[in-house]
N, C-alpha and C positions, 0 to 999 in steps of 0.2 A: 380179510379177518372176518371171522363169524362173530355176528351180534347177538344171535339169539337161535334157540332151537325149541320147536313146540311139537307135541304129540298129542293126539286125541282119538278117542274111540267113540262110536255112536252106534247104539242098537238099532237096528233096521226097523224094528216094530214101532219105533217112535216115530220114524218118518212115515211109514204106513198109516198111522193115525193122522199124521199132519196132512197127508193126502186126501184124507176122507173129510176133512173141515174145509169148507168153502172159503177161499180166500186167504187160509193161513200159509200155503207155501209161497205165496207171493210176497209175504213179509220177510222171508228169509233167504229166497233164492232170486237171483237175477233172471229176467225172462229168458235168456240164452241158455242158462243151466236147466230151466224147466222144460224148455222146448227139447233140448237135447236128451234129457231124461226120459221123457214121455215117450219119445221115439223107440226107447229100449222096451216097452211093454212091461212085461211083468218084472223085469229088472231095474224099473225106474226107481222105487224105493231104495234099493241097494246102491244105485248110482248117486241119488241125492244124498243118502247118508254119508257116503264118502266125501261128497262136497261140503257138507256141513261140517265133518270132521276137520277137513281143510281149512275152513273159517275159523274153527275154535283153536286149531293148532297155529293158525297165523296170529292170532291174538296173544298166545302163549309165547311165541317167538319174539313178538313185539316187546315182552315183558310188561305190558300195561293191560293186558286183556282187550275185549271188544268194546268197552265202555265208551260211548260217544261215537262208535263207528255204525254206520248203517249197513246192515249184512249184505243188501243188495249191491253195494259199492265193491264186494268181493265177488268176482266171478270165476269160477273153476271150469276151465274149457280144456279140450284136448286138441293139440297141434295135429299137423297132416300126419305124423307117424302114430298119433294115438297117445302121446305122453301129455299127462296132466300138466297144466300151467295156471298160474293165478294171475289174473287181470285185475289191477286196483283202480278204482275211480274214487273222485270226490273225498269223503271223510277217510276211508282207508288209505287213499294215495297220500293225503296231507300227514296222516299218523306215520305212515311208513318213511316218508322222506323226513318227518321232524326227529326221529331217532337215528337218522344218518342211513336208512336202508339203501341198498343199491341193487342186490340180485336176490331173488327168492328162489328156493329149490323146493320142489314138492314131490313126495312119494304117497300113492294111495294103494291100499290093498282092502279086500272085501271077501266075505265068505259067508253064506247063508245069513247069519244072525247080526254079524258086525262088520262095521267099517272101520278102517284105522287110516289116519293121515299123519305124516310127518312134514313139517316145515323147517327149513334151514335158511336164516336170514343173513345175508352177507353186507358188509359195507361196500 
């Protein structure tokens, strides 16, 4: 049973700015996300924009937003086939379980200026 659906769009310029401010990306991204994105060179901001959109879409799928959730407790990684997955820890995992979450489905897309994520949450 579907419990929630969330969609979000992030402008890449926003993330480019964050990358220029020392210590700011670490407030929003798990170290594994930053490491993976920075290996992409000039596409790092695009990758992080998609990951931030996924975090926002997750909050919308929860139906409660991200209030009380540490953003670094949400880690968007790619599996061995390149498919994006969300790994939840700490506050994010607690909230997910409290609303009856069982499975998350994530889709990401990006092109030049924008990144979009869609999250479907099942019981």
